[in-house]
PDB file of N, CA, C and O in Angstrom:
ATOM      1  N   MET A   1       1.485  13.529  -1.271  1.00  0.00           N
ATOM      2  CA  MET A   1       0.345  13.116  -0.802  1.00  0.00           C
ATOM      3  C   MET A   1      -0.758  13.720  -0.240  1.00  0.00           C
ATOM      4  O   MET A   1      -0.447  14.171   0.862  1.00  0.00           O
ATOM      5  N   SER A   2      -2.145  13.966  -0.573  1.00  0.00           N
ATOM      6  CA  SER A   2      -2.823  14.524  -0.006  1.00  0.00           C
ATOM      7  C   SER A   2      -3.580  13.614   1.085  1.00  0.00           C
ATOM      8  O   SER A   2      -3.548  12.383   1.073  1.00  0.00           O
ATOM      9  N   ALA A   3      -4.410  14.566   2.233  1.00  0.00           N
ATOM     10  CA  ALA A   3      -4.897  13.913   3.243  1.00  0.00           C
ATOM     11  C   ALA A   3      -5.811  12.591   2.502  1.00  0.00           C
ATOM     12  O   ALA A   3      -6.215  12.328   1.369  1.00  0.00           O
ATOM     13  N   ILE A   4      -5.862  11.973   3.823  1.00  0.00           N
ATOM     14  CA  ILE A   4      -6.410  10.541   3.847  1.00  0.00           C
ATOM     15  C   ILE A   4      -7.498  10.581   4.659  1.00  0.00           C
ATOM     16  O   ILE A   4      -7.187  11.433   5.491  1.00  0.00           O
ATOM     17  N   ARG A   5      -8.815  10.099   4.986  1.00  0.00           N
ATOM     18  CA  ARG A   5      -9.447   9.516   5.562  1.00  0.00           C
ATOM     19  C   ARG A   5      -9.587   8.315   5.822  1.00  0.00           C
ATOM     20  O   ARG A   5      -9.967   7.672   4.844  1.00  0.00           O
ATOM     21  N   SER A   6      -9.419   7.646   6.874  1.00  0.00           N
ATOM     22  CA  SER A   6      -8.866   6.565   7.449  1.00  0.00           C
ATOM     23  C   SER A   6     -10.517   5.918   7.764  1.00  0.00           C
ATOM     24  O   SER A   6     -11.207   6.873   8.120  1.00  0.00           O
ATOM     25  N   THR A   7     -11.317   4.665   7.744  1.00  0.00           N
ATOM     26  CA  THR A   7     -12.225   4.230   7.753  1.00  0.00           C
ATOM     27  C   THR A   7     -12.202   2.699   8.099  1.00  0.00           C
ATOM     28  O   THR A   7     -11.474   1.969   7.426  1.00  0.00           O
ATOM     29  N   ALA A   8     -13.034   2.126   9.211  1.00  0.00           N
ATOM     30  CA  ALA A   8     -12.315   0.404   9.916  1.00  0.00           C
ATOM     31  C   ALA A   8     -12.684  -0.092   8.391  1.00  0.00           C
ATOM     32  O   ALA A   8     -12.068  -1.121   8.110  1.00  0.00           O
ATOM     33  N   GLU A   9     -13.450   0.338   7.447  1.00  0.00           N
ATOM     34  CA  GLU A   9     -13.655  -0.652   6.171  1.00  0.00           C
ATOM     35  C   GLU A   9     -11.985  -0.330   5.528  1.00  0.00           C
ATOM     36  O   GLU A   9     -11.282  -1.339   5.474  1.00  0.00           O
ATOM     37  N   GLU A  10     -11.487   0.677   5.165  1.00  0.00           N
ATOM     38  CA  GLU A  10     -10.052   0.620   4.596  1.00  0.00           C
ATOM     39  C   GLU A  10      -9.369   0.032   5.267  1.00  0.00           C
ATOM     40  O   GLU A  10      -8.722  -0.806   4.640  1.00  0.00           O
ATOM     41  N   GLN A  11      -9.145   0.065   6.500  1.00  0.00           N
ATOM     42  CA  GLN A  11      -8.118  -0.868   7.216  1.00  0.00           C
ATOM     43  C   GLN A  11      -8.068  -2.331   7.212  1.00  0.00           C
ATOM     44  O   GLN A  11      -7.057  -3.027   7.309  1.00  0.00           O
ATOM     45  N   SER A  12      -9.226  -2.692   7.092  1.00  0.00           N
ATOM     46  CA  SER A  12      -9.903  -3.832   6.842  1.00  0.00           C
ATOM     47  C   SER A  12      -9.121  -4.807   5.747  1.00  0.00           C
ATOM     48  O   SER A  12      -8.970  -6.019   5.592  1.00  0.00           O
ATOM     49  N   TRP A  13      -8.759  -3.730   5.156  1.00  0.00           N
ATOM     50  CA  TRP A  13      -8.417  -3.637   3.256  1.00  0.00           C
ATOM     51  C   TRP A  13      -6.837  -4.318   3.427  1.00  0.00           C
ATOM     52  O   TRP A  13      -6.150  -4.788   2.520  1.00  0.00           O
ATOM     53  N   VAL A  14      -6.669  -4.266   4.143  1.00  0.00           N
ATOM     54  CA  VAL A  14      -4.698  -4.488   4.363  1.00  0.00           C
ATOM     55  C   VAL A  14      -4.630  -5.503   4.860  1.00  0.00           C
ATOM     56  O   VAL A  14      -5.605  -5.703   5.585  1.00  0.00           O
ATOM     57  N   GLN A  15      -3.950  -6.276   4.840  1.00  0.00           N
ATOM     58  CA  GLN A  15      -3.694  -7.639   5.658  1.00  0.00           C
ATOM     59  C   GLN A  15      -2.317  -8.334   5.907  1.00  0.00           C
ATOM     60  O   GLN A  15      -1.541  -8.498   4.966  1.00  0.00           O
ATOM     61  N   SER A  16      -2.042  -8.701   7.048  1.00  0.00           N
ATOM     62  CA  SER A  16      -0.134  -9.042   7.224  1.00  0.00           C
ATOM     63  C   SER A  16      -0.611 -10.658   6.796  1.00  0.00           C
ATOM     64  O   SER A  16      -1.704 -11.134   7.103  1.00  0.00           O
ATOM     65  N   THR A  17       0.240 -11.233   6.181  1.00  0.00           N
ATOM     66  CA  THR A  17      -0.048 -12.632   6.315  1.00  0.00           C
ATOM     67  C   THR A  17       1.672 -12.952   6.197  1.00  0.00           C
ATOM     68  O   THR A  17       2.425 -12.675   5.263  1.00  0.00           O
ATOM     69  N   PRO A  18       2.018 -13.719   7.661  1.00  0.00           N
ATOM     70  CA  PRO A  18       3.129 -14.467   7.365  1.00  0.00           C
ATOM     71  C   PRO A  18       3.987 -14.829   6.134  1.00  0.00           C
ATOM     72  O   PRO A  18       5.189 -14.674   5.914  1.00  0.00           O
ATOM     73  N   ASP A  19       3.052 -15.325   5.449  1.00  0.00           N
ATOM     74  CA  ASP A  19       3.385 -16.440   4.559  1.00  0.00           C
ATOM     75  C   ASP A  19       3.532 -15.576   3.078  1.00  0.00           C
ATOM     76  O   ASP A  19       4.059 -16.020   2.058  1.00  0.00           O
ATOM     77  N   VAL A  20       3.027 -14.458   3.219  1.00  0.00           N
ATOM     78  CA  VAL A  20       3.156 -13.707   2.115  1.00  0.00           C
ATOM     79  C   VAL A  20       4.029 -12.047   2.060  1.00  0.00           C
ATOM     80  O   VAL A  20       3.987 -11.226   2.976  1.00  0.00           O
ATOM     81  N   CYS A  21       4.469 -11.945   1.289  1.00  0.00           N
ATOM     82  CA  CYS A  21       5.174 -11.413   1.164  1.00  0.00           C
ATOM     83  C   CYS A  21       6.539 -10.299   2.459  1.00  0.00           C
ATOM     84  O   CYS A  21       6.926  -9.155   2.694  1.00  0.00           O
ATOM     85  N   GLY A  22       6.728 -11.834   2.910  1.00  0.00           N
ATOM     86  CA  GLY A  22       7.683 -11.559   4.078  1.00  0.00           C
ATOM     87  C   GLY A  22       6.641 -11.093   5.087  1.00  0.00           C
ATOM     88  O   GLY A  22       7.150 -10.858   6.183  1.00  0.00           O
ATOM     89  N   GLY A  23       5.268 -10.884   5.025  1.00  0.00           N
ATOM     90  CA  GLY A  23       4.326 -10.348   6.478  1.00  0.00           C
ATOM     91  C   GLY A  23       4.568  -9.164   5.960  1.00  0.00           C
ATOM     92  O   GLY A  23       4.688  -8.312   6.840  1.00  0.00           O
ATOM     93  N   ASP A  24       4.694  -8.746   4.840  1.00  0.00           N
ATOM     94  CA  ASP A  24       4.597  -6.854   4.673  1.00  0.00           C
ATOM     95  C   ASP A  24       3.202  -6.764   4.889  1.00  0.00           C
ATOM     96  O   ASP A  24       2.584  -7.816   4.731  1.00  0.00           O
ATOM     97  N   PRO A  25       2.419  -5.543   5.281  1.00  0.00           N
ATOM     98  CA  PRO A  25       1.405  -5.174   5.245  1.00  0.00           C
ATOM     99  C   PRO A  25       0.831  -5.353   3.459  1.00  0.00           C
ATOM    100  O   PRO A  25       1.620  -5.006   2.580  1.00  0.00           O
ATOM    101  N   CYS A  26      -0.498  -5.883   3.083  1.00  0.00           N
ATOM    102  CA  CYS A  26      -0.396  -6.361   1.732  1.00  0.00           C
ATOM    103  C   CYS A  26      -2.242  -5.352   1.556  1.00  0.00           C
ATOM    104  O   CYS A  26      -2.959  -4.906   2.452  1.00  0.00           O
ATOM    105  N   ILE A  27      -2.442  -5.330  -0.053  1.00  0.00           N
ATOM    106  CA  ILE A  27      -4.020  -5.332   0.246  1.00  0.00           C
ATOM    107  C   ILE A  27      -4.523  -6.022  -0.014  1.00  0.00           C
ATOM    108  O   ILE A  27      -3.994  -6.615  -0.953  1.00  0.00           O
ATOM    109  N   ARG A  28      -5.595  -6.502   0.343  1.00  0.00           N
ATOM    110  CA  ARG A  28      -6.525  -7.862   0.712  1.00  0.00           C
ATOM    111  C   ARG A  28      -6.496  -8.925  -0.589  1.00  0.00           C
ATOM    112  O   ARG A  28      -6.432  -8.401  -1.701  1.00  0.00           O
ATOM    113  N   GLY A  29      -6.530 -10.073  -0.526  1.00  0.00           N
ATOM    114  CA  GLY A  29      -6.671 -10.439  -1.787  1.00  0.00           C
ATOM    115  C   GLY A  29      -5.525 -10.847  -2.626  1.00  0.00           C
ATOM    116  O   GLY A  29      -5.563 -11.886  -3.284  1.00  0.00           O
ATOM    117  N   THR A  30      -4.622 -10.141  -2.620  1.00  0.00           N
ATOM    118  CA  THR A  30      -3.497  -9.689  -3.619  1.00  0.00           C
ATOM    119  C   THR A  30      -1.554  -9.812  -2.693  1.00  0.00           C
ATOM    120  O   THR A  30      -1.187  -9.965  -1.528  1.00  0.00           O
ATOM    121  N   ARG A  31      -0.831  -9.637  -4.038  1.00  0.00           N
ATOM    122  CA  ARG A  31       0.517  -9.860  -3.106  1.00  0.00           C
ATOM    123  C   ARG A  31       1.351  -8.734  -3.188  1.00  0.00           C
ATOM    124  O   ARG A  31       2.579  -8.816  -3.154  1.00  0.00           O
ATOM    125  N   ILE A  32       0.379  -7.108  -3.353  1.00  0.00           N
ATOM    126  CA  ILE A  32       0.814  -5.808  -3.714  1.00  0.00           C
ATOM    127  C   ILE A  32       0.799  -5.095  -2.428  1.00  0.00           C
ATOM    128  O   ILE A  32      -0.247  -4.562  -2.060  1.00  0.00           O
ATOM    129  N   PRO A  33       1.918  -5.035  -1.675  1.00  0.00           N
ATOM    130  CA  PRO A  33       2.079  -4.480  -0.436  1.00  0.00           C
ATOM    131  C   PRO A  33       2.112  -2.839  -0.312  1.00  0.00           C
ATOM    132  O   PRO A  33       2.428  -2.091  -1.238  1.00  0.00           O
ATOM    133  N   VAL A  34       1.659  -2.355   1.230  1.00  0.00           N
ATOM    134  CA  VAL A  34       1.100  -1.248   0.978  1.00  0.00           C
ATOM    135  C   VAL A  34       2.792  -0.328   0.742  1.00  0.00           C
ATOM    136  O   VAL A  34       2.597   0.688   0.076  1.00  0.00           O
ATOM    137  N   TRP A  35       4.041  -0.470   1.076  1.00  0.00           N
ATOM    138  CA  TRP A  35       4.923   0.159   0.889  1.00  0.00           C
ATOM    139  C   TRP A  35       4.903   0.276  -0.605  1.00  0.00           C
ATOM    140  O   TRP A  35       4.845   1.387  -1.134  1.00  0.00           O
ATOM    141  N   SER A  36       4.958  -1.005  -1.413  1.00  0.00           N
ATOM    142  CA  SER A  36       5.038  -0.535  -2.949  1.00  0.00           C
ATOM    143  C   SER A  36       3.826   0.867  -3.479  1.00  0.00           C
ATOM    144  O   SER A  36       4.087   1.844  -4.180  1.00  0.00           O
ATOM    145  N   VAL A  37       2.434   0.463  -2.802  1.00  0.00           N
ATOM    146  CA  VAL A  37       1.787   1.708  -3.471  1.00  0.00           C
ATOM    147  C   VAL A  37       2.269   3.073  -3.013  1.00  0.00           C
ATOM    148  O   VAL A  37       2.417   3.915  -3.899  1.00  0.00           O
ATOM    149  N   VAL A  38       2.526   3.401  -1.808  1.00  0.00           N
ATOM    150  CA  VAL A  38       3.367   4.460  -1.235  1.00  0.00           C
ATOM    151  C   VAL A  38       4.570   4.803  -2.000  1.00  0.00           C
ATOM    152  O   VAL A  38       4.828   5.996  -2.161  1.00  0.00           O
ATOM    153  N   ALA A  39       5.055   4.233  -2.310  1.00  0.00           N
ATOM    154  CA  ALA A  39       6.409   4.273  -3.287  1.00  0.00           C
ATOM    155  C   ALA A  39       6.214   4.615  -4.553  1.00  0.00           C
ATOM    156  O   ALA A  39       7.055   5.477  -4.808  1.00  0.00           O
ATOM    157  N   ALA A  40       5.451   4.369  -5.629  1.00  0.00           N
ATOM    158  CA  ALA A  40       5.252   4.757  -6.463  1.00  0.00           C
ATOM    159  C   ALA A  40       4.389   5.446  -6.713  1.00  0.00           C
ATOM    160  O   ALA A  40       4.236   5.814  -7.878  1.00  0.00           O
ATOM    161  N   ARG A  41       3.426   5.904  -5.582  1.00  0.00           N
ATOM    162  CA  ARG A  41       2.800   7.142  -5.714  1.00  0.00           C
ATOM    163  C   ARG A  41       3.832   8.457  -4.913  1.00  0.00           C
ATOM    164  O   ARG A  41       3.309   9.492  -4.499  1.00  0.00           O
ATOM    165  N   ARG A  42       5.054   8.239  -4.820  1.00  0.00           N
ATOM    166  CA  ARG A  42       5.830   9.067  -4.226  1.00  0.00           C
ATOM    167  C   ARG A  42       6.790   9.519  -5.953  1.00  0.00           C
ATOM    168  O   ARG A  42       7.290  10.626  -6.150  1.00  0.00           O
ATOM    169  N   ALA A  43       6.816   8.652  -6.711  1.00  0.00           N
ATOM    170  CA  ALA A  43       7.817   8.755  -7.807  1.00  0.00           C
ATOM    171  C   ALA A  43       6.403   9.380  -8.741  1.00  0.00           C
ATOM    172  O   ALA A  43       6.578   9.403  -9.959  1.00  0.00           O
ATOM    173  N   GLY A  44       5.623   9.664  -8.443  1.00  0.00           N
ATOM    174  CA  GLY A  44       4.184  10.180  -9.422  1.00  0.00           C
ATOM    175  C   GLY A  44       3.379   9.679 -10.162  1.00  0.00           C
ATOM    176  O   GLY A  44       2.924  10.082 -11.232  1.00  0.00           O
ATOM    177  N   ALA A  45       3.131   8.482  -9.402  1.00  0.00           N
ATOM    178  CA  ALA A  45       2.242   7.649  -9.961  1.00  0.00           C
ATOM    179  C   ALA A  45       0.879   8.356  -9.783  1.00  0.00           C
ATOM    180  O   ALA A  45       0.459   8.503  -8.635  1.00  0.00           O
ATOM    181  N   THR A  46       0.254   8.744 -10.693  1.00  0.00           N
ATOM    182  CA  THR A  46      -1.239   8.683 -10.001  1.00  0.00           C
ATOM    183  C   THR A  46      -2.319   7.720 -10.052  1.00  0.00           C
ATOM    184  O   THR A  46      -2.008   6.742 -10.731  1.00  0.00           O
ATOM    185  N   ALA A  47      -3.494   7.669  -9.558  1.00  0.00           N
ATOM    186  CA  ALA A  47      -4.129   7.084  -9.162  1.00  0.00           C
ATOM    187  C   ALA A  47      -4.580   6.226 -10.656  1.00  0.00           C
ATOM    188  O   ALA A  47      -4.286   5.031 -10.659  1.00  0.00           O
ATOM    189  N   GLU A  48      -5.085   6.630 -11.568  1.00  0.00           N
ATOM    190  CA  GLU A  48      -5.796   6.220 -13.005  1.00  0.00           C
ATOM    191  C   GLU A  48      -3.735   5.097 -12.974  1.00  0.00           C
ATOM    192  O   GLU A  48      -3.700   3.880 -12.795  1.00  0.00           O
ATOM    193  N   ALA A  49      -2.836   5.690 -13.121  1.00  0.00           N
ATOM    194  CA  ALA A  49      -1.545   4.558 -13.258  1.00  0.00           C
ATOM    195  C   ALA A  49      -1.569   3.434 -12.939  1.00  0.00           C
ATOM    196  O   ALA A  49      -1.511   2.372 -13.559  1.00  0.00           O
ATOM    197  N   LEU A  50      -1.703   3.843 -11.405  1.00  0.00           N
ATOM    198  CA  LEU A  50      -1.429   2.661 -10.029  1.00  0.00           C
ATOM    199  C   LEU A  50      -2.482   1.543 -10.256  1.00  0.00           C
ATOM    200  O   LEU A  50      -2.135   0.399  -9.961  1.00  0.00           O
ATOM    201  N   ARG A  51      -3.617   1.729 -10.701  1.00  0.00           N
ATOM    202  CA  ARG A  51      -4.718   0.711 -11.266  1.00  0.00           C
ATOM    203  C   ARG A  51      -3.919   0.004 -12.284  1.00  0.00           C
ATOM    204  O   ARG A  51      -3.889  -1.222 -12.379  1.00  0.00           O
ATOM    205  N   ASP A  52      -3.479   0.562 -12.800  1.00  0.00           N
ATOM    206  CA  ASP A  52      -3.376  -0.200 -14.158  1.00  0.00           C
ATOM    207  C   ASP A  52      -1.341  -1.116 -13.822  1.00  0.00           C
ATOM    208  O   ASP A  52      -0.837  -1.934 -14.591  1.00  0.00           O
ATOM    209  N   TYR A  53      -0.807  -0.685 -12.766  1.00  0.00           N
ATOM    210  CA  TYR A  53       0.483  -0.771 -12.779  1.00  0.00           C
ATOM    211  C   TYR A  53       0.859  -1.875 -12.178  1.00  0.00           C
ATOM    212  O   TYR A  53       2.058  -2.031 -12.410  1.00  0.00           O
ATOM    213  N   PHE A  54       0.379  -2.853 -11.422  1.00  0.00           N
ATOM    214  CA  PHE A  54       0.627  -3.650 -10.949  1.00  0.00           C
ATOM    215  C   PHE A  54      -0.404  -4.975 -11.605  1.00  0.00           C
ATOM    216  O   PHE A  54      -1.569  -4.787 -11.957  1.00  0.00           O
ATOM    217  N   VAL A  55       0.293  -6.287 -11.672  1.00  0.00           N
ATOM    218  CA  VAL A  55       0.110  -7.314 -12.246  1.00  0.00           C
ATOM    219  C   VAL A  55      -1.617  -7.853 -11.801  1.00  0.00           C
ATOM    220  O   VAL A  55      -2.319  -8.473 -12.600  1.00  0.00           O
ATOM    221  N   THR A  56      -2.035  -7.502 -10.520  1.00  0.00           N
ATOM    222  CA  THR A  56      -3.149  -7.417  -9.883  1.00  0.00           C
ATOM    223  C   THR A  56      -3.901  -6.088 -10.305  1.00  0.00           C
ATOM    224  O   THR A  56      -3.393  -5.096  -9.784  1.00  0.00           O
ATOM    225  N   PRO A  57      -5.014  -5.819 -11.143  1.00  0.00           N
ATOM    226  CA  PRO A  57      -5.364  -4.485 -11.331  1.00  0.00           C
ATOM    227  C   PRO A  57      -5.551  -3.999  -9.630  1.00  0.00           C
ATOM    228  O   PRO A  57      -5.458  -4.851  -8.746  1.00  0.00           O
ATOM    229  N   LEU A  58      -5.831  -2.491  -9.297  1.00  0.00           N
ATOM    230  CA  LEU A  58      -6.432  -2.087  -7.954  1.00  0.00           C
ATOM    231  C   LEU A  58      -7.355  -1.352  -8.186  1.00  0.00           C
ATOM    232  O   LEU A  58      -7.424  -0.828  -9.298  1.00  0.00           O
ATOM    233  N   THR A  59      -8.261  -1.121  -7.275  1.00  0.00           N
ATOM    234  CA  THR A  59      -9.203   0.037  -7.369  1.00  0.00           C
ATOM    235  C   THR A  59      -8.850   1.125  -6.853  1.00  0.00           C
ATOM    236  O   THR A  59      -7.652   1.091  -6.570  1.00  0.00           O
ATOM    237  N   ASP A  60      -9.464   2.323  -6.533  1.00  0.00           N
ATOM    238  CA  ASP A  60      -9.677   3.018  -5.996  1.00  0.00           C
ATOM    239  C   ASP A  60     -10.085   2.864  -4.942  1.00  0.00           C
ATOM    240  O   ASP A  60      -9.775   3.836  -4.254  1.00  0.00           O
ATOM    241  N   ALA A  61     -10.766   1.979  -4.274  1.00  0.00           N
ATOM    242  CA  ALA A  61     -10.632   1.671  -2.884  1.00  0.00           C
ATOM    243  C   ALA A  61      -9.201   0.584  -2.259  1.00  0.00           C
ATOM    244  O   ALA A  61      -8.465   0.575  -1.272  1.00  0.00           O
ATOM    245  N   ASP A  62      -9.363  -0.132  -3.343  1.00  0.00           N
ATOM    246  CA  ASP A  62      -7.932  -0.467  -2.694  1.00  0.00           C
ATOM    247  C   ASP A  62      -6.542   0.643  -2.582  1.00  0.00           C
ATOM    248  O   ASP A  62      -5.642   0.327  -1.804  1.00  0.00           O
ATOM    249  N   ILE A  63      -6.430   1.822  -3.315  1.00  0.00           N
ATOM    250  CA  ILE A  63      -5.359   2.699  -2.805  1.00  0.00           C
ATOM    251  C   ILE A  63      -5.743   4.044  -1.934  1.00  0.00           C
ATOM    252  O   ILE A  63      -4.857   4.857  -1.672  1.00  0.00           O
ATOM    253  N   ARG A  64      -6.709   4.186  -1.622  1.00  0.00           N
ATOM    254  CA  ARG A  64      -7.263   4.275  -0.496  1.00  0.00           C
ATOM    255  C   ARG A  64      -7.309   3.806   0.360  1.00  0.00           C
ATOM    256  O   ARG A  64      -7.623   4.614   1.234  1.00  0.00           O
ATOM    257  N   ALA A  65      -7.147   2.657   0.812  1.00  0.00           N
ATOM    258  CA  ALA A  65      -6.665   1.659   1.757  1.00  0.00           C
ATOM    259  C   ALA A  65      -5.177   1.672   1.973  1.00  0.00           C
ATOM    260  O   ALA A  65      -4.648   1.551   3.078  1.00  0.00           O
ATOM    261  N   ALA A  66      -4.585   1.817   0.911  1.00  0.00           N
ATOM    262  CA  ALA A  66      -2.893   1.501   1.496  1.00  0.00           C
ATOM    263  C   ALA A  66      -2.532   3.041   1.414  1.00  0.00           C
ATOM    264  O   ALA A  66      -1.318   3.083   1.612  1.00  0.00           O
ATOM    265  N   LEU A  67      -2.954   4.180   1.239  1.00  0.00           N
ATOM    266  CA  LEU A  67      -2.682   5.106   1.856  1.00  0.00           C
ATOM    267  C   LEU A  67      -3.124   5.702   3.163  1.00  0.00           C
ATOM    268  O   LEU A  67      -2.528   6.606   3.749  1.00  0.00           O
ATOM    269  N   SER A  68      -4.106   5.173   3.520  1.00  0.00           N
ATOM    270  CA  SER A  68      -4.647   5.036   5.127  1.00  0.00           C
ATOM    271  C   SER A  68      -4.312   4.501   5.716  1.00  0.00           C
ATOM    272  O   SER A  68      -4.322   4.799   6.911  1.00  0.00           O
ATOM    273  N   TYR A  69      -3.796   3.365   5.259  1.00  0.00           N
ATOM    274  CA  TYR A  69      -2.698   2.742   5.911  1.00  0.00           C
ATOM    275  C   TYR A  69      -1.332   2.957   6.474  1.00  0.00           C
ATOM    276  O   TYR A  69      -0.713   2.606   7.478  1.00  0.00           O
ATOM    277  N   PHE A  70      -1.145   3.594   5.536  1.00  0.00           N
ATOM    278  CA  PHE A  70       0.733   4.171   5.985  1.00  0.00           C
ATOM    279  C   PHE A  70       0.350   5.705   6.476  1.00  0.00           C
ATOM    280  O   PHE A  70       1.270   6.436   6.844  1.00  0.00           O
ATOM    281  N   GLU A  71      -0.956   6.167   6.479  1.00  0.00           N
ATOM    282  CA  GLU A  71      -0.977   7.405   7.082  1.00  0.00           C
ATOM    283  C   GLU A  71      -0.936   7.358   8.599  1.00  0.00           C
ATOM    284  O   GLU A  71      -0.525   8.168   9.430  1.00  0.00           O
ATOM    285  N   THR A  72      -1.616   5.878   8.724  1.00  0.00           N
ATOM    286  CA  THR A  72      -1.701   5.486  10.456  1.00  0.00           C
ATOM    287  C   THR A  72      -0.591   4.446  10.612  1.00  0.00           C
ATOM    288  O   THR A  72      -0.588   3.631  11.535  1.00  0.00           O
ATOM    289  N   HIS A  73       0.352   4.511   9.664  1.00  0.00           N
ATOM    290  CA  HIS A  73       1.127   3.505  10.485  1.00  0.00           C
ATOM    291  C   HIS A  73       3.006   3.740   9.551  1.00  0.00           C
ATOM    292  O   HIS A  73       3.865   2.903   9.273  1.00  0.00           O
ATOM    293  N   ARG A  74       2.964   4.891   9.390  1.00  0.00           N
ATOM    294  CA  ARG A  74       4.068   5.507   9.177  1.00  0.00           C
ATOM    295  C   ARG A  74       5.406   5.048   8.911  1.00  0.00           C
ATOM    296  O   ARG A  74       6.147   4.958   7.932  1.00  0.00           O
ATOM    297  N   GLU A  75       5.449   4.748  10.349  1.00  0.00           N
ATOM    298  CA  GLU A  75       6.954   4.234  10.448  1.00  0.00           C
ATOM    299  C   GLU A  75       7.434   2.802  10.121  1.00  0.00           C
ATOM    300  O   GLU A  75       8.510   2.321   9.767  1.00  0.00           O
ATOM    301  N   GLU A  76       6.175   2.304  10.386  1.00  0.00           N
ATOM    302  CA  GLU A  76       6.588   0.693   9.837  1.00  0.00           C
ATOM    303  C   GLU A  76       6.614   1.125   8.210  1.00  0.00           C
ATOM    304  O   GLU A  76       7.796   1.090   7.868  1.00  0.00           O
ATOM    305  N   ILE A  77       5.784   1.509   7.104  1.00  0.00           N
ATOM    306  CA  ILE A  77       5.796   1.859   5.980  1.00  0.00           C
ATOM    307  C   ILE A  77       7.422   2.735   5.420  1.00  0.00           C
ATOM    308  O   ILE A  77       8.362   2.266   4.779  1.00  0.00           O
ATOM    309  N   GLU A  78       7.295   3.613   5.772  1.00  0.00           N
ATOM    310  CA  GLU A  78       8.798   4.122   5.292  1.00  0.00           C
ATOM    311  C   GLU A  78       9.623   3.494   6.052  1.00  0.00           C
ATOM    312  O   GLU A  78      10.555   4.291   6.164  1.00  0.00           O
ATOM    313  N   GLU A  79       9.972   2.233   6.865  1.00  0.00           N
ATOM    314  CA  GLU A  79      11.008   1.069   6.784  1.00  0.00           C
ATOM    315  C   GLU A  79      11.048   0.512   6.072  1.00  0.00           C
ATOM    316  O   GLU A  79      12.120   0.204   5.552  1.00  0.00           O
ATOM    317  N   GLN A  80       9.868   0.072   5.653  1.00  0.00           N
ATOM    318  CA  GLN A  80       9.674  -1.323   4.627  1.00  0.00           C
ATOM    319  C   GLN A  80       9.690  -0.936   3.282  1.00  0.00           C
ATOM    320  O   GLN A  80       9.367  -1.852   2.526  1.00  0.00           O
ATOM    321  N   ILE A  81      10.116   0.722   2.435  1.00  0.00           N
ATOM    322  CA  ILE A  81       9.995   1.244   1.849  1.00  0.00           C
ATOM    323  C   ILE A  81      12.054   1.531   1.682  1.00  0.00           C
ATOM    324  O   ILE A  81      12.716   1.452   0.647  1.00  0.00           O
ATOM    325  N   ARG A  82      12.465   1.799   2.860  1.00  0.00           N
ATOM    326  CA  ARG A  82      13.905   2.118   2.868  1.00  0.00           C
ATOM    327  C   ARG A  82      14.676   0.792   2.549  1.00  0.00           C
ATOM    328  O   ARG A  82      15.582   0.713   1.719  1.00  0.00           O
ATOM    329  N   LEU A  83      14.181  -0.286   3.348  1.00  0.00           N
ATOM    330  CA  LEU A  83      14.397  -1.501   3.048  1.00  0.00           C
ATOM    331  C   LEU A  83      14.770  -2.337   1.346  1.00  0.00           C
ATOM    332  O   LEU A  83      15.720  -2.839   0.744  1.00  0.00           O
ATOM    333  N   ASN A  84      13.421  -2.071   1.177  1.00  0.00           N
ATOM    334  CA  ASN A  84      13.298  -2.373  -0.244  1.00  0.00           C
ATOM    335  C   ASN A  84      14.230  -1.921  -1.372  1.00  0.00           C
ATOM    336  O   ASN A  84      14.707  -2.603  -2.280  1.00  0.00           O
ATOM    337  N   GLU A  85      14.415  -0.328  -1.050  1.00  0.00           N
ATOM    338  CA  GLU A  85      15.075   0.472  -1.728  1.00  0.00           C
ATOM    339  C   GLU A  85      17.028   0.029  -1.507  1.00  0.00           C
ATOM    340  O   GLU A  85      17.798   0.262  -2.439  1.00  0.00           O
ATOM    341  N   GLU A  86      17.350  -0.367  -0.665  1.00  0.00           N
ATOM    342  CA  GLU A  86      18.506  -1.008   0.008  1.00  0.00           C
ATOM    343  C   GLU A  86      18.778  -2.324  -0.682  1.00  0.00           C
ATOM    344  O   GLU A  86      19.820  -2.774  -1.158  1.00  0.00           O
ATOM    345  N   ALA A  87      17.427  -2.869  -0.598  1.00  0.00           N
ATOM    346  CA  ALA A  87      17.816  -4.163  -1.475  1.00  0.00           C
ATOM    347  C   ALA A  87      18.345  -4.616  -2.737  1.00  0.00           C
ATOM    348  O   ALA A  87      18.463  -5.821  -2.960  1.00  0.00           O
TER     349      ALA A  87
END
């Protein structure tokens, strides 16, 4: 993954809501968890593929926000990836 520059606007793109995806941080207005974007990226998905991979299409800003959130909350997202791989 390349270096991601974080901004307050990108951070606000990510929301945790108790009744949505078990409270995992998601791209705002969607049910797409940050961990799933990071996991898909690790599996080799390009930004272009990610835009169309999910039922709700993502924008480049959505992808940047998810990756930026990961960079500042690495432990949390790594744990969510691990838990979902075990499920």
